[in-house]
GUNU-11708 format. One record per atom (N, C-alpha, C, CB): residue number from 1; atom name; x, y, z. Coordinates in steps of 0.2 Angstrom, whole numbers, plus 5000, padded with zeros to 4 digits. Glycine has a CB too. Example, Ala and Ser with C-alpha at 12.3 -4.5 7.8 and 13.67 -1.06 7.14 Angstrom:
BEGIN
+-----+----+------+------+------+
|   i | at |    X |    Y |    Z |
+-----+----+------+------+------+
|   1 |  N | 5066 | 4972 | 5039 |
|   1 | CA | 5062 | 4978 | 5039 |
|   1 |  C | 5066 | 4984 | 5039 |
|   1 | CB | 5057 | 4978 | 5045 |
|   2 |  N | 5064 | 4989 | 5035 |
|   2 | CA | 5068 | 4995 | 5036 |
|   2 |  C | 5064 | 5000 | 5039 |
|   2 | CB | 5070 | 4997 | 5029 |
+-----+----+------+------+------+
END
This chain:
BEGIN
+-----+----+------+------+------+
|   i | at |    X |    Y |    Z |
+-----+----+------+------+------+
|   1 |  N | 5010 | 5017 | 5088 |
|   1 | CA | 5014 | 5012 | 5084 |
|   1 |  C | 5018 | 5016 | 5079 |
|   1 | CB | 5008 | 5008 | 5081 |
|   2 |  N | 5024 | 5014 | 5078 |
|   2 | CA | 5029 | 5017 | 5073 |
|   2 |  C | 5027 | 5016 | 5066 |
|   2 | CB | 5036 | 5014 | 5074 |
|   3 |  N | 5027 | 5021 | 5062 |
|   3 | CA | 5026 | 5020 | 5055 |
|   3 |  C | 5031 | 5016 | 5051 |
|   3 | CB | 5025 | 5027 | 5052 |
|   4 |  N | 5029 | 5014 | 5045 |
|   4 | CA | 5034 | 5011 | 5041 |
|   4 |  C | 5035 | 5015 | 5035 |
|   4 | CB | 5032 | 5004 | 5039 |
|   5 |  N | 5041 | 5015 | 5032 |
|   5 | CA | 5043 | 5019 | 5026 |
|   5 |  C | 5046 | 5015 | 5021 |
|   5 | CB | 5048 | 5025 | 5028 |
|   6 |  N | 5045 | 5016 | 5015 |
|   6 | CA | 5048 | 5013 | 5009 |
|   6 |  C | 5053 | 5019 | 5007 |
|   6 | CB | 5044 | 5011 | 5003 |
|   7 |  N | 5059 | 5017 | 5006 |
|   7 | CA | 5064 | 5022 | 5004 |
|   7 |  C | 5068 | 5019 | 4998 |
|   7 | CB | 5070 | 5023 | 5009 |
|   8 |  N | 5067 | 5022 | 4992 |
|   8 | CA | 5069 | 5019 | 4986 |
|   8 |  C | 5074 | 5024 | 4982 |
|   8 | CB | 5063 | 5017 | 4981 |
|   9 |  N | 5080 | 5022 | 4981 |
|   9 | CA | 5085 | 5027 | 4978 |
|   9 |  C | 5087 | 5024 | 4972 |
|   9 | CB | 5091 | 5029 | 4983 |
|  10 |  N | 5086 | 5027 | 4966 |
|  10 | CA | 5088 | 5024 | 4960 |
|  10 |  C | 5095 | 5026 | 4958 |
|  10 | CB | 5083 | 5026 | 4954 |
|  11 |  N | 5099 | 5021 | 4956 |
|  11 | CA | 5106 | 5022 | 4954 |
|  11 |  C | 5106 | 5023 | 4947 |
|  11 | CB | 5110 | 5015 | 4956 |
|  12 |  N | 5103 | 5019 | 4943 |
|  12 | CA | 5102 | 5020 | 4936 |
|  12 |  C | 5095 | 5018 | 4933 |
|  12 | CB | 5108 | 5016 | 4932 |
|  13 |  N | 5093 | 5022 | 4928 |
|  13 | CA | 5087 | 5020 | 4924 |
|  13 |  C | 5089 | 5018 | 4917 |
|  13 | CB | 5082 | 5026 | 4925 |
|  14 |  N | 5089 | 5012 | 4916 |
|  14 | CA | 5091 | 5010 | 4909 |
|  14 |  C | 5085 | 5009 | 4904 |
|  14 | CB | 5095 | 5003 | 4910 |
|  15 |  N | 5079 | 5008 | 4907 |
|  15 | CA | 5073 | 5007 | 4902 |
|  15 |  C | 5067 | 5012 | 4905 |
|  15 | CB | 5071 | 5000 | 4902 |
|  16 |  N | 5067 | 5018 | 4902 |
|  16 | CA | 5061 | 5022 | 4905 |
|  16 |  C | 5054 | 5019 | 4903 |
|  16 | CB | 5062 | 5029 | 4901 |
|  17 |  N | 5054 | 5015 | 4898 |
|  17 | CA | 5047 | 5013 | 4897 |
|  17 |  C | 5045 | 5008 | 4902 |
|  17 | CB | 5047 | 5009 | 4890 |
|  18 |  N | 5050 | 5003 | 4904 |
|  18 | CA | 5048 | 4999 | 4910 |
|  18 |  C | 5047 | 5003 | 4916 |
|  18 | CB | 5054 | 4994 | 4911 |
|  19 |  N | 5051 | 5008 | 4917 |
|  19 | CA | 5049 | 5012 | 4923 |
|  19 |  C | 5042 | 5015 | 4923 |
|  19 | CB | 5055 | 5018 | 4924 |
|  20 |  N | 5040 | 5017 | 4917 |
|  20 | CA | 5034 | 5020 | 4917 |
|  20 |  C | 5028 | 5015 | 4918 |
|  20 | CB | 5033 | 5023 | 4909 |
|  21 |  N | 5029 | 5009 | 4915 |
|  21 | CA | 5024 | 5004 | 4917 |
|  21 |  C | 5024 | 5002 | 4924 |
|  21 | CB | 5026 | 4997 | 4912 |
|  22 |  N | 5030 | 5002 | 4927 |
|  22 | CA | 5030 | 5000 | 4934 |
|  22 |  C | 5027 | 5006 | 4938 |
|  22 | CB | 5038 | 5000 | 4937 |
|  23 |  N | 5028 | 5012 | 4936 |
|  23 | CA | 5025 | 5018 | 4940 |
|  23 |  C | 5017 | 5017 | 4940 |
|  23 | CB | 5027 | 5024 | 4937 |
|  24 |  N | 5014 | 5016 | 4935 |
|  24 | CA | 5007 | 5015 | 4935 |
|  24 |  C | 5005 | 5010 | 4939 |
|  24 | CB | 5005 | 5014 | 4928 |
|  25 |  N | 5008 | 5004 | 4939 |
|  25 | CA | 5006 | 4998 | 4943 |
|  25 |  C | 5007 | 4999 | 4950 |
|  25 | CB | 5009 | 4992 | 4941 |
|  26 |  N | 5013 | 5002 | 4952 |
|  26 | CA | 5016 | 5003 | 4959 |
|  26 |  C | 5011 | 5008 | 4962 |
|  26 | CB | 5023 | 5005 | 4959 |
|  27 |  N | 5009 | 5013 | 4959 |
|  27 | CA | 5005 | 5018 | 4962 |
|  27 |  C | 4998 | 5015 | 4964 |
|  27 | CB | 5003 | 5024 | 4957 |
|  28 |  N | 4995 | 5011 | 4960 |
|  28 | CA | 4989 | 5007 | 4963 |
|  28 |  C | 4991 | 5003 | 4969 |
|  28 | CB | 4986 | 5003 | 4957 |
|  29 |  N | 4996 | 4999 | 4968 |
|  29 | CA | 4998 | 4995 | 4974 |
|  29 |  C | 4999 | 4998 | 4980 |
|  29 | CB | 5004 | 4990 | 4972 |
|  30 |  N | 5003 | 5004 | 4980 |
|  30 | CA | 5004 | 5008 | 4986 |
|  30 |  C | 4998 | 5010 | 4989 |
|  30 | CB | 5009 | 5013 | 4984 |
|  31 |  N | 4994 | 5013 | 4985 |
|  31 | CA | 4987 | 5016 | 4987 |
|  31 |  C | 4983 | 5010 | 4990 |
|  31 | CB | 4983 | 5019 | 4981 |
|  32 |  N | 4983 | 5005 | 4987 |
|  32 | CA | 4979 | 4999 | 4990 |
|  32 |  C | 4982 | 4997 | 4996 |
|  32 | CB | 4978 | 4993 | 4985 |
|  33 |  N | 4988 | 4997 | 4997 |
|  33 | CA | 4992 | 4995 | 5003 |
|  33 |  C | 4992 | 5000 | 5009 |
|  33 | CB | 4999 | 4993 | 5002 |
|  34 |  N | 4989 | 5006 | 5007 |
|  34 | CA | 4988 | 5011 | 5013 |
|  34 |  C | 4994 | 5016 | 5013 |
|  34 | CB | 4987 | 5008 | 5019 |
|  35 |  N | 4998 | 5016 | 5008 |
|  35 | CA | 5004 | 5020 | 5007 |
|  35 |  C | 5003 | 5027 | 5005 |
|  35 | CB | 5009 | 5017 | 5003 |
|  36 |  N | 5007 | 5032 | 5007 |
|  36 | CA | 5006 | 5039 | 5005 |
|  36 |  C | 5013 | 5041 | 5003 |
|  36 | CB | 5003 | 5043 | 5011 |
|  37 |  N | 5013 | 5044 | 4997 |
|  37 | CA | 5020 | 5046 | 4994 |
|  37 |  C | 5021 | 5053 | 4998 |
|  37 | CB | 5020 | 5047 | 4986 |
|  38 |  N | 5027 | 5053 | 5001 |
|  38 | CA | 5029 | 5059 | 5004 |
|  38 |  C | 5034 | 5063 | 5000 |
|  38 | CB | 5032 | 5058 | 5011 |
|  39 |  N | 5038 | 5060 | 4996 |
|  39 | CA | 5043 | 5064 | 4992 |
|  39 |  C | 5044 | 5059 | 4986 |
|  39 | CB | 5049 | 5065 | 4995 |
|  40 |  N | 5044 | 5062 | 4980 |
|  40 | CA | 5046 | 5059 | 4973 |
|  40 |  C | 5048 | 5064 | 4968 |
|  40 | CB | 5039 | 5055 | 4971 |
|  41 |  N | 5054 | 5062 | 4965 |
|  41 | CA | 5056 | 5066 | 4960 |
|  41 |  C | 5058 | 5073 | 4961 |
|  41 | CB | 5052 | 5065 | 4954 |
|  42 |  N | 5059 | 5074 | 4968 |
|  42 | CA | 5060 | 5081 | 4969 |
|  42 |  C | 5068 | 5083 | 4969 |
|  42 | CB | 5057 | 5083 | 4976 |
|  43 |  N | 5070 | 5088 | 4972 |
|  43 | CA | 5077 | 5090 | 4972 |
|  43 |  C | 5080 | 5085 | 4976 |
|  43 | CB | 5078 | 5097 | 4974 |
|  44 |  N | 5086 | 5083 | 4974 |
|  44 | CA | 5090 | 5079 | 4978 |
|  44 |  C | 5098 | 5082 | 4978 |
|  44 | CB | 5090 | 5072 | 4975 |
|  45 |  N | 5100 | 5082 | 4984 |
|  45 | CA | 5107 | 5084 | 4985 |
|  45 |  C | 5111 | 5077 | 4988 |
|  45 | CB | 5109 | 5090 | 4989 |
|  46 |  N | 5115 | 5074 | 4985 |
|  46 | CA | 5118 | 5068 | 4988 |
|  46 |  C | 5125 | 5070 | 4991 |
|  46 | CB | 5119 | 5063 | 4982 |
|  47 |  N | 5127 | 5067 | 4996 |
|  47 | CA | 5133 | 5067 | 5000 |
|  47 |  C | 5136 | 5060 | 5000 |
|  47 | CB | 5132 | 5071 | 5007 |
|  48 |  N | 5143 | 5061 | 5001 |
|  48 | CA | 5147 | 5055 | 5003 |
|  48 |  C | 5146 | 5050 | 4997 |
|  48 | CB | 5145 | 5051 | 5009 |
|  49 |  N | 5143 | 5044 | 4998 |
|  49 | CA | 5143 | 5039 | 4993 |
|  49 |  C | 5136 | 5039 | 4989 |
|  49 | CB | 5144 | 5032 | 4995 |
|  50 |  N | 5132 | 5044 | 4991 |
|  50 | CA | 5125 | 5045 | 4988 |
|  50 |  C | 5125 | 5047 | 4981 |
|  50 | CB | 5121 | 5050 | 4992 |
|  51 |  N | 5120 | 5046 | 4978 |
|  51 | CA | 5119 | 5047 | 4970 |
|  51 |  C | 5113 | 5052 | 4970 |
|  51 | CB | 5118 | 5041 | 4966 |
|  52 |  N | 5113 | 5057 | 4966 |
|  52 | CA | 5108 | 5062 | 4966 |
|  52 |  C | 5103 | 5060 | 4960 |
|  52 | CB | 5111 | 5069 | 4965 |
|  53 |  N | 5100 | 5054 | 4961 |
|  53 | CA | 5095 | 5052 | 4956 |
|  53 |  C | 5088 | 5052 | 4959 |
|  53 | CB | 5097 | 5045 | 4954 |
|  54 |  N | 5084 | 5049 | 4955 |
|  54 | CA | 5077 | 5048 | 4958 |
|  54 |  C | 5077 | 5045 | 4965 |
|  54 | CB | 5072 | 5044 | 4953 |
|  55 |  N | 5073 | 5048 | 4969 |
|  55 | CA | 5072 | 5046 | 4976 |
|  55 |  C | 5065 | 5046 | 4978 |
|  55 | CB | 5077 | 5050 | 4981 |
|  56 |  N | 5062 | 5041 | 4981 |
|  56 | CA | 5055 | 5040 | 4983 |
|  56 |  C | 5055 | 5039 | 4990 |
|  56 | CB | 5052 | 5035 | 4979 |
|  57 |  N | 5050 | 5042 | 4994 |
|  57 | CA | 5049 | 5041 | 5001 |
|  57 |  C | 5041 | 5040 | 5002 |
|  57 | CB | 5052 | 5046 | 5006 |
|  58 |  N | 5039 | 5034 | 5004 |
|  58 | CA | 5032 | 5032 | 5005 |
|  58 |  C | 5031 | 5030 | 5012 |
|  58 | CB | 5030 | 5026 | 5000 |
|  59 |  N | 5026 | 5033 | 5015 |
|  59 | CA | 5024 | 5032 | 5022 |
|  59 |  C | 5018 | 5027 | 5023 |
|  59 | CB | 5023 | 5038 | 5026 |
|  60 |  N | 5019 | 5022 | 5028 |
|  60 | CA | 5013 | 5018 | 5029 |
|  60 |  C | 5012 | 5019 | 5037 |
|  60 | CB | 5015 | 5010 | 5027 |
|  61 |  N | 5006 | 5017 | 5039 |
|  61 | CA | 5004 | 5017 | 5046 |
|  61 |  C | 5008 | 5013 | 5050 |
|  61 | CB | 4997 | 5016 | 5047 |
|  62 |  N | 5011 | 5008 | 5048 |
|  62 | CA | 5015 | 5003 | 5052 |
|  62 |  C | 5020 | 5000 | 5048 |
|  62 | CB | 5011 | 4998 | 5056 |
|  63 |  N | 5026 | 4997 | 5051 |
|  63 | CA | 5031 | 4994 | 5048 |
|  63 |  C | 5028 | 4987 | 5044 |
|  63 | CB | 5036 | 4992 | 5052 |
|  64 |  N | 5023 | 4984 | 5048 |
|  64 | CA | 5020 | 4978 | 5045 |
|  64 |  C | 5016 | 4979 | 5039 |
|  64 | CB | 5016 | 4975 | 5051 |
|  65 |  N | 5013 | 4985 | 5039 |
|  65 | CA | 5009 | 4987 | 5033 |
|  65 |  C | 5013 | 4988 | 5027 |
|  65 | CB | 5004 | 4993 | 5035 |
|  66 |  N | 5019 | 4991 | 5028 |
|  66 | CA | 5024 | 4993 | 5023 |
|  66 |  C | 5027 | 4986 | 5020 |
|  66 | CB | 5030 | 4997 | 5026 |
|  67 |  N | 5028 | 4981 | 5024 |
|  67 | CA | 5031 | 4975 | 5022 |
|  67 |  C | 5025 | 4971 | 5018 |
|  67 | CB | 5033 | 4971 | 5028 |
|  68 |  N | 5019 | 4971 | 5021 |
|  68 | CA | 5014 | 4968 | 5017 |
|  68 |  C | 5012 | 4971 | 5010 |
|  68 | CB | 5007 | 4968 | 5022 |
|  69 |  N | 5013 | 4977 | 5010 |
|  69 | CA | 5012 | 4981 | 5003 |
|  69 |  C | 5017 | 4979 | 4998 |
|  69 | CB | 5012 | 4988 | 5004 |
|  70 |  N | 5023 | 4978 | 5001 |
|  70 | CA | 5029 | 4976 | 4996 |
|  70 |  C | 5028 | 4969 | 4994 |
|  70 | CB | 5035 | 4977 | 5000 |
|  71 |  N | 5025 | 4965 | 4998 |
|  71 | CA | 5024 | 4957 | 4997 |
|  71 |  C | 5017 | 4956 | 4993 |
|  71 | CB | 5024 | 4953 | 5003 |
|  72 |  N | 5013 | 4961 | 4992 |
|  72 | CA | 5007 | 4960 | 4989 |
|  72 |  C | 5007 | 4958 | 4982 |
|  72 | CB | 5002 | 4967 | 4990 |
|  73 |  N | 5002 | 4955 | 4980 |
|  73 | CA | 5002 | 4952 | 4973 |
|  73 |  C | 5002 | 4958 | 4968 |
|  73 | CB | 4995 | 4948 | 4971 |
|  74 |  N | 4999 | 4964 | 4970 |
|  74 | CA | 4998 | 4970 | 4966 |
|  74 |  C | 5005 | 4973 | 4965 |
|  74 | CB | 4994 | 4975 | 4968 |
|  75 |  N | 5009 | 4973 | 4970 |
|  75 | CA | 5016 | 4976 | 4970 |
|  75 |  C | 5021 | 4971 | 4966 |
|  75 | CB | 5019 | 4978 | 4977 |
|  76 |  N | 5020 | 4965 | 4967 |
|  76 | CA | 5024 | 4960 | 4963 |
|  76 |  C | 5023 | 4960 | 4956 |
|  76 | CB | 5022 | 4953 | 4965 |
|  77 |  N | 5017 | 4962 | 4954 |
|  77 | CA | 5015 | 4963 | 4947 |
|  77 |  C | 5019 | 4969 | 4944 |
|  77 | CB | 5008 | 4964 | 4945 |
|  78 |  N | 5019 | 4975 | 4948 |
|  78 | CA | 5023 | 4981 | 4947 |
|  78 |  C | 5030 | 4979 | 4946 |
|  78 | CB | 5022 | 4986 | 4952 |
|  79 |  N | 5033 | 4975 | 4950 |
|  79 | CA | 5040 | 4973 | 4950 |
|  79 |  C | 5042 | 4969 | 4944 |
|  79 | CB | 5042 | 4969 | 4956 |
|  80 |  N | 5037 | 4965 | 4942 |
|  80 | CA | 5038 | 4961 | 4936 |
|  80 |  C | 5038 | 4966 | 4929 |
|  80 | CB | 5032 | 4956 | 4935 |
|  81 |  N | 5034 | 4971 | 4930 |
|  81 | CA | 5034 | 4976 | 4924 |
|  81 |  C | 5041 | 4980 | 4924 |
|  81 | CB | 5028 | 4981 | 4925 |
|  82 |  N | 5044 | 4981 | 4930 |
|  82 | CA | 5050 | 4985 | 4930 |
|  82 |  C | 5056 | 4980 | 4928 |
|  82 | CB | 5051 | 4987 | 4938 |
|  83 |  N | 5056 | 4974 | 4930 |
|  83 | CA | 5061 | 4969 | 4928 |
|  83 |  C | 5068 | 4972 | 4929 |
|  83 | CB | 5060 | 4967 | 4921 |
|  84 |  N | 5072 | 4972 | 4924 |
|  84 | CA | 5078 | 4975 | 4924 |
|  84 |  C | 5079 | 4982 | 4921 |
|  84 | CB | 5083 | 4970 | 4920 |
|  85 |  N | 5074 | 4986 | 4922 |
|  85 | CA | 5074 | 4993 | 4919 |
|  85 |  C | 5077 | 4998 | 4923 |
|  85 | CB | 5067 | 4995 | 4918 |
|  86 |  N | 5079 | 4996 | 4929 |
|  86 | CA | 5082 | 5001 | 4934 |
|  86 |  C | 5087 | 4997 | 4938 |
|  86 | CB | 5077 | 5005 | 4938 |
|  87 |  N | 5092 | 5000 | 4941 |
|  87 | CA | 5095 | 4998 | 4947 |
|  87 |  C | 5094 | 5003 | 4953 |
|  87 | CB | 5103 | 4997 | 4945 |
|  88 |  N | 5092 | 5000 | 4958 |
|  88 | CA | 5090 | 5004 | 4964 |
|  88 |  C | 5091 | 5001 | 4970 |
|  88 | CB | 5082 | 5006 | 4963 |
|  89 |  N | 5091 | 5005 | 4976 |
|  89 | CA | 5092 | 5003 | 4982 |
|  89 |  C | 5085 | 5004 | 4986 |
|  89 | CB | 5098 | 5007 | 4986 |
|  90 |  N | 5082 | 4998 | 4988 |
|  90 | CA | 5075 | 4998 | 4990 |
|  90 |  C | 5075 | 4996 | 4997 |
|  90 | CB | 5070 | 4994 | 4986 |
|  91 |  N | 5073 | 5000 | 5002 |
|  91 | CA | 5073 | 4997 | 5009 |
|  91 |  C | 5066 | 4999 | 5012 |
|  91 | CB | 5079 | 5001 | 5013 |
|  92 |  N | 5064 | 4995 | 5017 |
|  92 | CA | 5059 | 4997 | 5022 |
|  92 |  C | 5061 | 4998 | 5029 |
|  92 | CB | 5053 | 4991 | 5021 |
|  93 |  N | 5060 | 5003 | 5031 |
|  93 | CA | 5062 | 5005 | 5038 |
|  93 |  C | 5056 | 5007 | 5043 |
|  93 | CB | 5067 | 5011 | 5038 |
|  94 |  N | 5058 | 5006 | 5049 |
|  94 | CA | 5053 | 5007 | 5054 |
|  94 |  C | 5054 | 5014 | 5057 |
|  94 | CB | 5053 | 5002 | 5060 |
|  95 |  N | 5049 | 5018 | 5058 |
|  95 | CA | 5050 | 5025 | 5061 |
|  95 |  C | 5051 | 5024 | 5068 |
|  95 | CB | 5043 | 5029 | 5059 |
|  96 |  N | 5053 | 5030 | 5071 |
|  96 | CA | 5054 | 5030 | 5078 |
|  96 |  C | 5048 | 5030 | 5083 |
|  96 | CB | 5059 | 5036 | 5079 |
|  97 |  N | 5043 | 5033 | 5080 |
|  97 | CA | 5037 | 5033 | 5084 |
|  97 |  C | 5031 | 5034 | 5080 |
|  97 | CB | 5037 | 5039 | 5089 |
+-----+----+------+------+------+
END
């Protein structure tokens, strides 16, 4: 069964305090949803229209699990804490195998 991935690329961080509150809640929600952080806050080289900002990659055992974790009450609480503290591109993608 193909895995599912959260890919989150931050364009701007306007409120670091909101981001910190989100990080605490999101970490718990991701773990509860079965997610594993593969990359976070590491070195980034951006090409073409990319932005070399904070980038997060989280793996789930399936695409459905990744979607369910995003829709969970725990993650919705994290999103409420984040509010307008950042601008980011967030996607859920299905792995190839």
